[in-house]
ZARO-937223 format. One record per residue (C-alpha): residue number from 1; x, y, z. Coordinates in steps of 0.2 Angstrom, whole numbers. Each point is the difference from the previous one (the first is absolute). Example, Ala and Ser with C-alpha at 12.3 -4.5 7.8 and 13.67 -1.06 7.14 Angstrom:
BEGIN
SITE_1_62_-22_39
SITE_2_6_17_-3
This chain:
BEGIN
SITE_1_-67_-4_-138
SITE_2_-5_-13_-13
SITE_3_-9_-13_7
SITE_4_9_-16_-3
SITE_5_14_9_9
SITE_6_-12_5_15
SITE_7_-4_-19_2
SITE_8_18_-5_0
SITE_9_6_10_13
SITE_10_-15_-4_9
SITE_11_0_-19_-3
SITE_12_20_3_5
SITE_13_-4_8_16
SITE_14_-15_-14_1
SITE_15_13_-14_-2
SITE_16_14_8_11
SITE_17_-6_11_14
SITE_18_12_14_5
SITE_19_8_-3_18
SITE_20_-14_11_8
SITE_21_6_8_17
SITE_22_4_17_8
SITE_23_13_13_-9
SITE_24_5_10_15
SITE_25_5_15_-14
SITE_26_-17_1_-5
SITE_27_-7_2_15
SITE_28_-11_15_2
SITE_29_8_7_16
SITE_30_18_-3_-9
SITE_31_-9_9_-15
SITE_32_-6_16_11
SITE_33_17_0_13
SITE_34_10_3_-18
SITE_35_-11_15_-6
SITE_36_2_8_15
SITE_37_16_0_-1
SITE_38_2_7_-15
SITE_39_-11_13_2
SITE_40_-18_-6_-2
SITE_41_-14_-4_13
SITE_42_-12_-17_-5
SITE_43_-14_-8_7
SITE_44_3_-10_17
SITE_45_-2_-17_-7
SITE_46_-11_-5_16
SITE_47_-14_11_-10
SITE_48_6_-3_-17
SITE_49_-7_-6_-18
SITE_50_12_-14_-6
SITE_51_1_-6_-18
SITE_52_10_-16_-5
SITE_53_2_-2_-18
SITE_54_7_-16_-3
SITE_55_-5_-9_19
SITE_56_2_-19_-4
SITE_57_-8_-10_14
SITE_58_-1_17_12
SITE_59_16_-5_9
SITE_60_5_18_-1
SITE_61_-17_10_3
SITE_62_-7_-12_15
SITE_63_13_4_13
SITE_64_-2_20_-2
SITE_65_-21_-3_-2
SITE_66_5_-10_19
SITE_67_9_12_8
SITE_68_-11_16_-6
SITE_69_-18_-4_4
SITE_70_-5_17_-5
SITE_71_9_1_-17
SITE_72_-8_-9_-15
SITE_73_10_-10_-15
SITE_74_-5_-6_-17
SITE_75_11_-14_-8
SITE_76_1_-3_-20
SITE_77_7_-14_-9
SITE_78_-3_-8_-17
SITE_79_1_-18_7
SITE_80_-17_-5_6
SITE_81_9_-18_10
SITE_82_12_12_10
SITE_83_-15_14_5
SITE_84_-10_-16_4
SITE_85_13_-5_12
SITE_86_1_17_7
SITE_87_-20_1_2
SITE_88_0_-16_10
SITE_89_14_9_11
SITE_90_-11_14_2
SITE_91_-14_-11_6
SITE_92_11_-10_14
SITE_93_6_15_6
SITE_94_-16_10_0
SITE_95_6_16_-5
SITE_96_-12_12_-7
SITE_97_9_13_-7
SITE_98_10_-6_-13
SITE_99_-6_-7_-16
SITE_100_9_-9_-15
SITE_101_-9_-2_-19
SITE_102_8_-9_-15
SITE_103_1_14_-11
SITE_104_8_7_-14
SITE_105_12_17_4
SITE_106_-5_6_-17
SITE_107_-19_2_5
SITE_108_3_7_16
SITE_109_-10_19_-1
SITE_110_-5_14_10
SITE_111_-14_-10_8
SITE_112_13_-9_12
SITE_113_3_17_8
SITE_114_16_7_6
SITE_115_14_-8_10
SITE_116_11_7_13
SITE_117_13_-13_-5
SITE_118_1_-11_-16
SITE_119_12_-14_1
SITE_120_6_-8_-17
SITE_121_14_-13_7
SITE_122_6_-14_-13
SITE_123_-10_4_-15
SITE_124_5_17_-10
SITE_125_14_-9_-13
SITE_126_-8_-16_0
SITE_127_-17_7_-10
SITE_128_-1_7_-16
SITE_129_2_19_-5
SITE_130_-20_1_0
SITE_131_-1_-8_17
SITE_132_16_12_7
SITE_133_-9_15_-7
SITE_134_-15_-5_8
SITE_135_10_-2_17
SITE_136_7_17_-1
SITE_137_-19_7_-4
SITE_138_-7_-9_14
SITE_139_16_7_12
SITE_140_-7_18_-7
SITE_141_-19_0_-1
SITE_142_-3_-10_16
SITE_143_12_7_11
SITE_144_-6_13_12
SITE_145_8_18_0
SITE_146_13_-4_14
SITE_147_1_-18_-5
SITE_148_16_-10_-2
SITE_149_2_-14_-13
SITE_150_14_-14_0
SITE_151_4_-7_-17
SITE_152_15_-14_-1
SITE_153_6_-6_-17
SITE_154_17_-8_-8
SITE_155_12_15_-7
SITE_156_14_2_-11
SITE_157_16_-1_0
SITE_158_0_-15_12
SITE_159_-13_-10_-10
SITE_160_9_3_-14
SITE_161_10_-15_3
SITE_162_-12_-10_7
SITE_163_-9_0_-16
SITE_164_13_-10_-6
SITE_165_-4_-13_13
SITE_166_-19_1_-2
SITE_167_1_-2_-18
SITE_168_12_-17_1
SITE_169_-13_-7_12
SITE_170_-16_4_-10
SITE_171_8_-8_-16
SITE_172_3_-16_8
SITE_173_-15_0_17
SITE_174_-13_10_-13
SITE_175_-7_-13_-10
SITE_176_-2_-12_15
SITE_177_-18_-1_5
SITE_178_0_-3_19
SITE_179_7_14_12
SITE_180_12_-11_9
SITE_181_7_-9_-17
SITE_182_2_18_-7
SITE_183_11_5_14
SITE_184_11_-17_2
SITE_185_4_3_-19
SITE_186_4_18_2
SITE_187_13_-3_16
SITE_188_7_-16_-13
SITE_189_1_15_-13
SITE_190_12_11_14
SITE_191_10_-15_7
SITE_192_5_-2_-19
SITE_193_4_17_-4
SITE_194_10_2_17
SITE_195_11_-16_-3
SITE_196_2_6_-18
SITE_197_2_19_-1
SITE_198_16_5_-3
SITE_199_10_8_17
SITE_200_1_17_-7
SITE_201_-16_2_-10
SITE_202_-14_11_6
SITE_203_-10_-13_2
SITE_204_13_-11_14
SITE_205_-4_18_11
SITE_206_-19_1_-5
SITE_207_-1_-18_8
SITE_208_10_2_12
SITE_209_-9_16_8
SITE_210_-19_-11_-4
SITE_211_4_-16_5
SITE_212_0_2_17
SITE_213_-18_8_-3
SITE_214_-7_-16_-12
SITE_215_7_-12_15
SITE_216_-6_9_16
SITE_217_-17_8_-5
SITE_218_-17_-13_1
SITE_219_-8_-6_-15
SITE_220_-15_14_0
SITE_221_13_15_-3
SITE_222_10_-10_-11
SITE_223_-14_-3_-12
SITE_224_-9_17_5
SITE_225_17_11_-5
SITE_226_10_-13_-13
SITE_227_-13_-10_-9
SITE_228_-19_9_-2
SITE_229_-6_11_-15
SITE_230_6_16_4
SITE_231_13_7_9
SITE_232_5_19_-6
SITE_233_12_10_9
SITE_234_4_18_-4
SITE_235_10_14_8
SITE_236_-5_10_15
SITE_237_1_15_-12
SITE_238_-15_-7_-12
SITE_239_-9_-5_14
SITE_240_0_16_9
SITE_241_-5_8_-19
SITE_242_-14_-15_-2
SITE_243_-6_5_18
SITE_244_-1_19_-3
SITE_245_-10_0_-14
SITE_246_-13_-7_10
SITE_247_3_14_11
SITE_248_10_-9_13
SITE_249_17_7_7
SITE_250_15_-11_9
SITE_251_0_2_20
SITE_252_13_-14_4
SITE_253_5_-17_1
SITE_254_-6_-12_13
SITE_255_18_-3_4
SITE_256_6_18_4
SITE_257_18_-4_5
SITE_258_2_-3_-18
SITE_259_-2_18_-4
SITE_260_11_9_13
SITE_261_15_2_-14
SITE_262_14_0_16
SITE_263_-5_-18_3
SITE_264_10_-3_-17
SITE_265_16_9_5
SITE_266_8_16_-1
SITE_267_7_-3_-18
SITE_268_-19_-3_-6
SITE_269_-8_13_12
SITE_270_8_19_-7
SITE_271_1_-4_-20
SITE_272_-18_-8_1
SITE_273_-8_14_9
SITE_274_10_12_-11
SITE_275_-6_-10_-15
SITE_276_-16_-1_2
SITE_277_-6_19_8
SITE_278_-10_-8_14
SITE_279_-13_-8_-11
SITE_280_-2_-17_12
SITE_281_-8_-10_-17
SITE_282_19_3_-8
SITE_283_6_-6_15
SITE_284_-7_-15_1
SITE_285_1_-4_-18
SITE_286_18_4_1
SITE_287_2_-13_16
SITE_288_-10_-11_-10
SITE_289_16_-1_-13
SITE_290_11_0_15
SITE_291_-7_-16_9
SITE_292_-7_-8_-15
SITE_293_-19_-2_9
SITE_294_-10_-12_-6
SITE_295_-15_5_9
SITE_296_-9_15_10
SITE_297_-14_6_10
SITE_298_-8_15_-3
SITE_299_-10_11_9
SITE_300_-11_12_-10
SITE_301_-11_15_4
SITE_302_-12_12_-9
SITE_303_10_12_-9
SITE_304_-7_15_7
SITE_305_8_-4_17
SITE_306_20_0_-10
SITE_307_-1_18_11
SITE_308_1_-7_15
SITE_309_12_-14_-1
SITE_310_18_2_9
SITE_311_14_-9_-3
SITE_312_11_8_14
SITE_313_-4_-8_17
SITE_314_-12_11_9
SITE_315_6_0_21
SITE_316_-18_4_4
SITE_317_-6_-16_-8
SITE_318_11_-10_6
SITE_319_-3_4_18
SITE_320_-17_-6_0
SITE_321_3_-16_-10
SITE_322_1_-18_10
SITE_323_16_-9_-1
SITE_324_3_-19_3
SITE_325_17_-9_-2
SITE_326_11_-16_3
SITE_327_18_2_6
SITE_328_8_-17_3
SITE_329_21_3_7
SITE_330_9_-11_-12
SITE_331_10_-7_14
SITE_332_-15_-5_8
SITE_333_1_9_16
SITE_334_-12_14_8
SITE_335_1_18_-7
SITE_336_9_7_13
SITE_337_0_21_1
SITE_338_17_-1_8
SITE_339_16_-8_-8
SITE_340_7_-2_-20
SITE_341_-11_3_-15
SITE_342_-13_-14_-5
SITE_343_-3_-7_-19
SITE_344_-19_-4_1
SITE_345_-10_-8_-14
SITE_346_-16_7_-3
SITE_347_-15_-3_-10
SITE_348_1_-6_-19
SITE_349_17_-5_7
SITE_350_8_18_0
SITE_351_15_4_9
SITE_352_0_12_13
SITE_353_14_4_12
SITE_354_-3_8_15
SITE_355_14_11_9
SITE_356_-8_17_14
SITE_357_-10_-7_14
SITE_358_-14_11_-7
SITE_359_0_-12_-16
SITE_360_-1_-16_11
SITE_361_-13_5_9
SITE_362_-11_5_-16
SITE_363_4_-19_-5
SITE_364_-4_-6_17
SITE_365_-19_7_0
SITE_366_-3_-3_-17
SITE_367_5_-19_1
SITE_368_-8_-3_18
SITE_369_-15_9_-7
SITE_370_-2_-9_-17
SITE_371_-12_-2_-9
SITE_372_-10_14_8
SITE_373_5_17_-7
SITE_374_7_14_9
SITE_375_-4_17_-1
SITE_376_17_13_1
SITE_377_-7_8_15
SITE_378_-2_-16_12
SITE_379_17_-5_-9
SITE_380_9_14_4
SITE_381_-7_0_21
SITE_382_6_-19_-1
SITE_383_18_5_-8
SITE_384_1_14_14
SITE_385_-4_-11_15
SITE_386_14_-15_-4
SITE_387_14_13_-6
SITE_388_-2_13_13
SITE_389_0_13_-10
SITE_390_-14_15_-3
SITE_391_-13_-1_-12
SITE_392_8_15_-9
SITE_393_16_-7_-1
SITE_394_-4_-19_-9
SITE_395_-15_5_-10
SITE_396_10_7_-15
SITE_397_10_-18_1
SITE_398_-16_-8_1
SITE_399_-8_9_-16
SITE_400_17_-1_-9
SITE_401_1_-20_2
SITE_402_-20_-3_-3
SITE_403_3_10_-18
SITE_404_14_-9_-3
SITE_405_-7_-16_4
SITE_406_-14_4_-12
SITE_407_11_5_-16
SITE_408_9_-18_4
SITE_409_-16_-9_1
SITE_410_5_-7_18
SITE_411_-15_5_7
SITE_412_-20_-2_-3
SITE_413_-12_15_-2
SITE_414_-17_3_5
SITE_415_-10_15_1
SITE_416_-16_-10_7
SITE_417_2_-9_19
SITE_418_6_-18_-2
SITE_419_-11_-9_12
SITE_420_14_-13_4
SITE_421_6_-3_18
SITE_422_16_7_5
SITE_423_-1_-15_13
SITE_424_-7_-14_7
SITE_425_-14_5_13
SITE_426_-8_-12_12
SITE_427_-15_-4_-8
SITE_428_7_1_-19
SITE_429_-12_1_-15
SITE_430_4_-3_-18
SITE_431_-7_10_-12
SITE_432_-18_-5_-5
SITE_433_2_-2_-17
SITE_434_13_-15_5
SITE_435_-10_-6_15
SITE_436_-15_-2_-10
SITE_437_6_-9_-18
SITE_438_-8_-16_-2
SITE_439_7_-17_5
SITE_440_18_9_2
SITE_441_2_-7_18
SITE_442_-4_-17_-5
SITE_443_10_2_-16
SITE_444_14_-15_1
SITE_445_8_5_-14
SITE_446_19_6_-1
SITE_447_-3_14_-11
SITE_448_-14_11_10
SITE_449_3_18_0
SITE_450_-8_17_4
SITE_451_1_17_-6
SITE_452_5_14_15
SITE_453_-2_15_1
SITE_454_14_8_-11
SITE_455_-9_-10_-14
SITE_456_13_-16_2
SITE_457_-1_-17_-3
SITE_458_6_-9_14
SITE_459_0_-17_5
SITE_460_-8_-9_15
SITE_461_6_-15_11
SITE_462_-13_-13_4
SITE_463_4_7_19
SITE_464_-5_17_-6
SITE_465_-17_-6_-9
SITE_466_-4_-10_16
SITE_467_1_16_9
SITE_468_-8_13_-10
SITE_469_-18_-4_3
SITE_470_4_4_18
SITE_471_8_18_-3
SITE_472_-15_8_2
SITE_473_4_13_15
SITE_474_-7_-13_13
SITE_475_12_-13_2
SITE_476_15_3_9
SITE_477_17_-10_0
SITE_478_-5_-12_13
SITE_479_-16_-6_-11
SITE_480_8_-1_-15
SITE_481_12_-11_8
SITE_482_-12_-12_8
SITE_483_-9_0_-19
SITE_484_14_-8_-8
SITE_485_4_-11_15
SITE_486_-18_-6_-3
SITE_487_3_-2_-17
SITE_488_14_-11_4
SITE_489_-10_-9_12
SITE_490_-13_-4_-15
SITE_491_15_-5_-11
SITE_492_-4_14_-12
SITE_493_17_8_3
SITE_494_16_-9_5
SITE_495_15_8_8
SITE_496_15_-8_3
SITE_497_17_6_8
SITE_498_17_-10_1
SITE_499_-8_-12_-13
SITE_500_-14_-5_13
SITE_501_-19_2_-2
SITE_502_-4_11_14
SITE_503_-15_-6_10
SITE_504_4_3_19
SITE_505_-11_14_7
SITE_506_11_11_8
SITE_507_14_-1_-15
SITE_508_-15_1_-14
SITE_509_-8_17_10
SITE_510_20_7_1
SITE_511_1_-3_-19
SITE_512_-15_7_-4
SITE_513_4_16_6
SITE_514_17_0_-8
SITE_515_-11_-2_-17
SITE_516_-11_13_4
SITE_517_12_13_5
SITE_518_10_-4_-17
SITE_519_-14_-1_-10
SITE_520_-7_17_6
SITE_521_17_8_-1
SITE_522_1_-6_-20
SITE_523_-19_3_-2
SITE_524_4_18_5
SITE_525_17_2_-11
SITE_526_-10_-6_-15
SITE_527_-14_15_1
SITE_528_-15_-11_5
SITE_529_-2_4_17
SITE_530_-10_18_3
SITE_531_3_14_11
């Protein structure tokens, strides 16, 4: 990699830091679950060694380290500015099992050791070919024998059209010096093209597809995706061949629902299976053309493990995974076992129709326990109790429904236990990693966030931030309400009801009790209360 280009990329990320936050699809717990789903055993995250290439300020790595004190995590990034931010955060949180280094990926060697999980999100397409090759080399040489690597990248054919937009943005914005100026001029170019393009042109269609992204995405994303020096998409099949040259093999996509041909309709399923002869790699490449895919999140393993991979779902493995899901009836009524079928909205805004009482009971149990994951054995027992049917009668329906929801992408999976609370306890306890975050409870900004047990970033209200330090398992609901009332008396909090400031003691206590109940309910649902 030429020093001038290295310097240019480093400067770009120093000047415009990449948005550093958790990406749920990269979590070691998620990667472990997908490996297990498709036939492979991986190291439990609680004892894992994790390497992140392009870690930015550690927003994706630090929450993992906080969740698993027995794990070890190392992050590498080219930008000293971003790494310094992450090192400062580590100092505040006093995490002793994570390290961030300002380092060139191409210089990583065997001395770094081996890792059970290697994550490289948002880097591969945005670096020169020599660094792309280094990424795959590291994913091979530094991956433990039963390890899993995650690499995301831009793909064709979807990026063929987006390259038109990128080239136009660079033409006008590229010569400008300041990032904000670059982006402003680039947006102006697209507005001009949007107004001037012929209605029936390829350019017009391309802009119709891309402009919503340009308008809604944050500046950091747009600058790195469309205006930085490198952006080199490739075809999926090319990426797999490059990985193969380094002794790596394709395992799965980080969003497994994209892999199942039945999700694309009967007109696609049978011809595709016949054409591809059982090759998952060919199926994936055909599907990329079918859906005009622009982005992939690929899981890789050592080539020696190819013979163990199974894409036909194994019922014995499905029985030991934990499942979590949300089911919100579209008509706003509770899920009822009797009565007509109920259309629901599940996670990822997927539509699911509940027809049989056993299906409704499954949805009830999963939704009531969410964000905790439920094991099939416990789910069958509860469904049997709710429907009044024997276990042997409901079990086939429960397992068939879980498999269908999994294929659709309407449930989340975990191989390792999820410590999220299934209900609010008498003495609630927040996740240690969240409760101990310095200054979090005193923050008054509107955009405070935390990372939950599903490795998601969730927003926190001022009231939730005020309660978090006391959610240590030693304070009951009444003590929490008294704390809020004390904050109000000291005028650090203001409670307003019916446009009136609450100061009368009785009304204040009643109101704070209600607020504690609501806040704890929301914190549990957000996955921030520990089991």
